[in-house]
C-alpha positions as CSV (number, residue, x, y, z in Angstrom):
1,M,-83.1,-66.6,124.6
2,R,-79.9,-67.9,125.7
3,G,-79.3,-69.1,122.0
4,L,-80.5,-65.7,120.5
5,S,-77.9,-63.8,123.0
6,C,-75.2,-65.8,121.7
7,L,-75.9,-65.6,117.6
8,L,-76.0,-61.8,118.3
9,A,-72.5,-62.0,119.8
10,I,-71.2,-64.1,117.3
11,C,-72.1,-62.0,114.5
12,G,-71.3,-58.7,116.5
13,L,-67.7,-60.5,116.7
14,S,-67.5,-61.4,113.1
15,L,-68.3,-58.0,112.0
16,L,-65.1,-56.6,114.1
17,E,-62.8,-58.9,111.6
18,G,-60.4,-60.0,114.4
19,N,-60.0,-56.6,116.0
20,L,-61.5,-57.2,119.6
21,S,-60.9,-53.6,120.6
22,A,-63.1,-51.9,118.5
23,A,-66.5,-50.4,119.1
24,T,-69.4,-53.3,118.5
25,L,-72.6,-53.1,116.8
26,A,-74.2,-54.1,120.0
27,H,-73.0,-51.6,122.3
28,V,-75.5,-49.1,123.9
29,S,-75.4,-46.6,126.3
30,D,-78.4,-46.4,128.4
31,F,-77.2,-45.4,131.6
32,E,-79.0,-47.8,133.8
33,S,-77.4,-48.4,137.3
34,E,-76.5,-44.8,137.2
35,N,-73.6,-45.9,134.9
36,K,-72.1,-43.0,132.6
37,D,-70.3,-45.3,130.1
38,G,-67.6,-43.0,129.6
39,W,-69.9,-39.9,128.5
40,Q,-67.9,-37.6,130.7
41,H,-65.6,-34.6,130.0
42,P,-62.0,-35.1,130.9
43,V,-61.6,-31.6,132.9
44,S,-62.8,-31.7,136.2
45,N,-64.2,-28.4,136.4
46,G,-65.6,-28.6,132.6
47,N,-68.9,-29.7,131.3
48,Q,-70.9,-31.1,133.9
49,T,-72.7,-34.6,133.6
50,S,-75.1,-36.4,135.8
51,I,-77.6,-39.1,135.8
52,Q,-81.2,-38.0,136.0
53,F,-84.2,-40.5,136.7
54,D,-87.0,-40.4,134.4
55,G,-89.8,-42.7,136.2
56,P,-88.4,-45.8,138.3
57,F,-87.1,-48.0,135.5
58,N,-85.0,-45.3,133.3
59,D,-82.0,-43.4,133.6
60,L,-80.8,-40.5,131.3
61,L,-77.7,-38.5,130.9
62,L,-77.9,-34.8,131.8
63,V,-75.2,-32.7,130.2
64,T,-74.8,-28.7,131.3
65,S,-72.9,-25.9,130.3
66,S,-72.4,-22.7,132.2
67,G,-72.1,-20.2,129.0
68,G,-69.4,-17.4,129.0
69,S,-65.5,-18.4,128.6
70,G,-63.5,-21.0,129.8
71,A,-63.8,-24.5,131.1
72,G,-67.8,-25.6,131.5
73,S,-68.8,-22.9,128.9
74,R,-69.1,-25.1,126.1
75,L,-72.2,-27.8,125.8
76,V,-70.6,-30.6,124.3
77,V,-69.7,-34.3,126.3
78,P,-66.8,-36.3,124.8
79,N,-66.1,-40.5,124.9
80,T,-62.6,-42.0,124.6
81,T,-63.4,-45.5,126.0
82,A,-62.7,-48.8,124.4
83,A,-66.5,-49.5,123.9
84,W,-67.0,-46.5,121.5
85,T,-63.4,-46.4,119.7
86,G,-61.9,-48.0,117.4
87,D,-62.6,-49.3,113.8
88,Y,-66.0,-48.1,112.8
89,T,-65.2,-49.2,109.2
90,A,-64.5,-52.8,109.9
91,A,-67.3,-53.1,112.6
92,G,-70.0,-51.8,110.0
93,I,-70.8,-48.9,112.1
94,T,-72.5,-46.1,109.6
95,A,-74.2,-43.8,112.1
96,V,-75.3,-43.2,115.7
97,Q,-78.7,-43.0,117.4
98,M,-79.8,-41.7,120.3
99,D,-82.6,-39.7,122.1
100,L,-82.1,-36.4,123.1
101,V,-84.0,-33.7,124.7
102,N,-83.5,-30.1,124.7
103,N,-83.8,-28.8,128.5
104,S,-82.3,-25.1,127.6
105,G,-84.3,-21.8,127.2
106,S,-83.0,-21.6,123.6
107,T,-82.6,-23.6,120.6
108,L,-80.1,-26.1,120.2
109,F,-78.2,-27.4,117.2
110,M,-77.0,-30.9,118.0
111,R,-74.2,-32.7,116.1
112,V,-71.7,-35.7,116.3
113,G,-67.9,-35.2,116.4
114,I,-65.3,-37.8,115.5
115,E,-61.6,-37.6,115.7
116,G,-59.2,-40.6,114.8
117,G,-56.4,-41.4,112.5
118,S,-54.0,-38.7,113.6
119,A,-54.5,-35.8,116.2
120,G,-56.7,-33.0,114.8
121,N,-58.3,-35.3,112.1
122,R,-61.8,-34.2,113.3
123,W,-65.2,-34.2,111.5
124,T,-68.7,-33.1,112.9
125,S,-71.9,-33.3,111.6
126,S,-73.0,-31.0,108.5
127,V,-76.3,-30.6,109.2
128,P,-77.5,-30.1,112.8
129,I,-80.6,-31.9,114.4
130,E,-82.2,-28.4,115.6
131,L,-84.2,-28.7,118.8
132,S,-86.5,-25.9,120.0
133,P,-87.0,-25.7,123.7
134,S,-88.4,-28.7,125.4
135,D,-88.2,-30.7,121.9
136,R,-87.4,-34.3,122.2
137,G,-87.2,-37.1,120.0
138,T,-85.1,-40.4,118.6
139,F,-82.4,-38.9,116.3
140,L,-79.9,-40.4,113.6
141,F,-76.7,-39.0,112.8
142,Q,-75.2,-40.5,109.8
143,L,-71.1,-41.1,109.3
144,D,-70.0,-40.6,106.3
145,A,-68.6,-38.2,103.7
146,S,-72.1,-36.7,102.6
147,S,-73.0,-36.0,106.3
148,L,-69.8,-35.4,108.1
149,S,-67.8,-31.6,107.4
150,S,-63.8,-31.2,108.2
151,A,-63.3,-29.8,111.6
152,G,-59.6,-29.6,110.9
153,G,-59.5,-33.3,109.3
154,S,-58.0,-34.0,106.0
155,D,-58.9,-37.7,106.0
156,L,-62.0,-39.4,106.9
157,S,-61.6,-42.6,106.0
158,A,-58.6,-42.8,108.5
159,A,-60.7,-41.1,110.8
160,L,-63.7,-43.6,110.9
161,A,-61.1,-46.8,110.6
162,D,-59.1,-45.6,113.8
163,V,-61.8,-43.3,116.0
164,S,-60.3,-42.2,119.3
165,Q,-62.9,-40.0,120.3
166,I,-66.7,-39.6,119.7
167,R,-68.7,-36.2,120.9
168,I,-72.0,-34.8,121.3
169,L,-72.2,-31.0,120.9
170,H,-74.3,-28.3,120.4
171,N,-73.0,-25.7,117.4
172,A,-74.9,-23.6,115.1
173,S,-72.1,-23.9,112.4
174,S,-70.6,-27.2,111.4
175,G,-66.5,-27.5,111.3
176,D,-66.2,-26.5,114.9
177,F,-65.4,-29.4,117.2
178,K,-65.1,-27.8,120.6
179,G,-69.0,-26.5,120.2
180,S,-70.8,-23.4,120.9
181,S,-70.8,-21.3,124.1
182,V,-74.0,-21.4,125.9
183,S,-75.7,-21.6,129.1
184,G,-78.1,-24.9,128.7
185,S,-78.6,-28.4,128.9
186,F,-79.7,-31.5,127.2
187,T,-80.7,-35.2,128.2
188,V,-79.4,-38.0,126.2
189,D,-80.2,-42.0,126.6
190,N,-80.0,-44.7,124.2
191,I,-76.8,-44.2,122.2
192,T,-76.4,-46.7,119.9
193,L,-74.1,-48.0,117.0
194,V,-75.9,-48.3,113.9
195,P,-74.8,-51.0,111.2
196,E,-74.9,-50.4,107.4
197,P,-77.4,-52.6,105.6
198,S,-75.0,-55.4,105.0
199,S,-74.6,-56.1,108.4
200,I,-78.3,-55.9,109.1
201,A,-79.0,-58.0,106.6
202,M,-76.2,-60.6,108.0
203,L,-77.6,-60.2,111.8
204,T,-81.4,-61.1,110.1
205,M,-80.2,-64.1,108.3
206,G,-78.8,-65.4,111.5
207,L,-81.7,-65.0,113.4
208,T,-83.9,-66.7,110.7
209,T,-81.7,-69.7,110.6
210,L,-81.7,-69.8,114.5
211,L,-85.7,-69.7,114.5
212,M,-86.0,-72.2,112.0
213,R,-83.8,-74.6,113.7
214,R,-85.8,-73.9,116.6
215,K,-88.8,-75.0,114.6
216,I,-87.6,-78.5,113.4
C-alpha cells in the first residue's frame, strides 16, 4: 500500500506542472475529525456551518441559512484555502463531485460557483441539481464552458487557471454568485476534485505498471 500511495502522490504532483500551491486531484473534504477543511463563511455572523455525525465513522458538514435579509440569509458556503484554489486547468480538474442531502422543507437548487483571474470574474453552474426535501445522492458539477454561466465574469479560462474561491450555493436562477435567501439547510460530504479523462488514464497506467512490477 505504501507504493500505491507514493504513486498517487507522484501522479498528482506531475499533473500540477510545477505549481505546488494549486488544488490537487487527490484532495477530498470528508470532514472527519471534525475538520471543516476551509468550508466556512468568512463573516462570523453569516451562514452557519457545523460538523454533524452520521454514525460512528462518518462526519458531515451542515450548512444553514436564516432567510430574510442580511448576514446569514443566503444558503451558501465558500472555500478560499490553498487546497481548493489555484490553477484548475494545469491540475487537470474538470468537475467537482460531492454527496448532498436536502434538510430543508422546500426544494433546493444546488450549484457550484468559482471566482478567479480577477476580482468579480465569477461563474456558476448553468443547470442546478434540484433536490426535493430529504433528497440525497452523489452529484457531479462540471466546470467547463457548456456547464457554467457568467455571474459577472468575462473570461472563464482565466478563472479556471487561477481560482481564488469555490463555493456551493442554492439558487433557482443561474448567474447569481451570492445564492438565494432561504430558511433552510443542507449537508455535504466527500467533496472531491475530479480529473479530466486524460488524467484518469495517466493514473490508471501508473497503477497498472506498479501492479505488474509487484507480480514479477
